[in-house]
C-alpha positions, 0 to 999 in steps of 0.5 A: 059569416065576414066576407070580402064577397057576399055568397049564397047558401049553396055549395060552391063548384070548382068551376065557380071557385075558379072564376072567383079567383080569376075575377080576383074575389076570394073569401076569408075561409074556404072549406075543400070536402069531396071525393077528389084528394087530388082536385083539392090539393091543387085547388088549395095551392092555386088559391094560395098562390092566386091569392099571394102571389109567386113571390110571397107563397114560399114564406107566407102560406102556413100549412097545418095539419089537424091530426098532428097540430094542437088547437093552441098552435092553429091559433097562435098561426092564424094570429101571427102576421106575415113575414113578408108583405101583406098577405098571409095564407093558412091550411088546415088539413084534415080539420075535421079530426077536431072535437066540437068543443075544440072547433068553437075554440077556433072560431073566433080566430076564424071569423074575424079574418082581416082581408089580408088573410085567407083560410083554408080548411080542407077533409080528404074523401074518406070523410064521406065513407058513410055516404055524402048524404050523411056528411053533409047533414053531420053537425061538422059540415053544418058548423063549418057551413056556417063559417065558410065558403064550401067547395066540393071537389067531385070526381069528373064525369066520364065526358070530361074524363075522354075529353081530357084524356083525348086532348092531352094525347093530342098535344103529345102527337099521340094517337088513341084507338077507341077501345083504349079511351073507353077503357081508360075512361072506366078504369080511371073512374073520374079520378083526377089525380089518377088522370095523370099519372096514367097519362104520364105511363102512357106517353113515356111509353108509347111516345110521339107518333105512336099510339095507345091501344087498349092493349097497353091500356090494359099492360099498363095502367093500374086496376086493371085486373081489379076491374076486370075482376070487378066485371066479374063480381058485377055478373055474379051479383047480377045472378047471371050464372053463364056469363059469369063462368064463362069470364073465369073461363076467359081469366084462366085462357089469357093467363091469369093463376085461379089463386090470385084470382081468387085473392081479388075476389076475397079482396072485392067481397071484403070490400063490399062488406066494408062499405056496406058498414060504412067503412072505407074499402082496402087495398087502394080501392077508394076509386071503386067505392061508389061501384062497390055501394052499388053492388052491396046495395043488394045484400045484408052485413050478414049475408055479405059474411056468409059470402066471406065465409064462402071464400075463405072455405075455397082458400083453404082448398087453394092451400091443402091442393085437395082439388086442382086451384081452376076447380077451386076457383070454379067451385067458388063462383058456383057457390057466390052464385048460389048465395046470390039465389039464395039472396034473391029467394 
């Protein structure tokens, strides 16, 4: 590829990208991908503003969506001149939406980039639904890697999440209980966008000189119930019968209704089935994909289909009222544990 800076064949990290930008070194074409869509969008914005400057970012940053724009529209945008000033940024979201033949027709416009133009190509996290390895070994990734500086945005590590949470709350003069930090780190699961939204809620609720407790995190933060159901499913998958039944009793004692718990279990194992089959989970659970994949690894597709049938039978029992909802939920967990024992056997 033609470039302003010599690059290695390795995938660039966000930290390396930031260092290059701060040093004023830019590539003509970038491709951003990874699990963290919030970081991808923020990096694209930072890159565009750094390349254009504050005055030109509003007029000379052209943004397209490959699902809605034709190849001819993009070719026209890539060939256009800046309205004001000397520089231009063209960003194309969902770039993998194009067929290989369409991509090849855009290559001349991308390869012939002048030093005054910068192109940012991005793909969402769901392109890796079948796994990162399969995506990076695919023909699309190989083609775009020959053309662009590839930057991968992974989820933040737990230590990075903890540092970010503690630092932000310290700036707001808000204390943080260690147990609250542990729970919040697990709930956020490295999600950079989630960190921003959840911290905003906690800061607004607690206020300066306040303290964020584990109870406050459990009450306010998204995913807490999914997290508890996931913990229950972890024990079911592991075959820990006694602990799983104790957790059911605890959930009921904490005031959760048996029917919603059953619905959450249904959603959970349905998502295991979807992820096992290479599809994205439903119910806004993308933040759990890696954990779903780990749990689903011990099952076959056929076994997960049987699990879903078990849950459907319990759902019918909930609706019929033939047995108490609490008993129906306990029976469901017994069925799932039995399915686990047959799987191991």
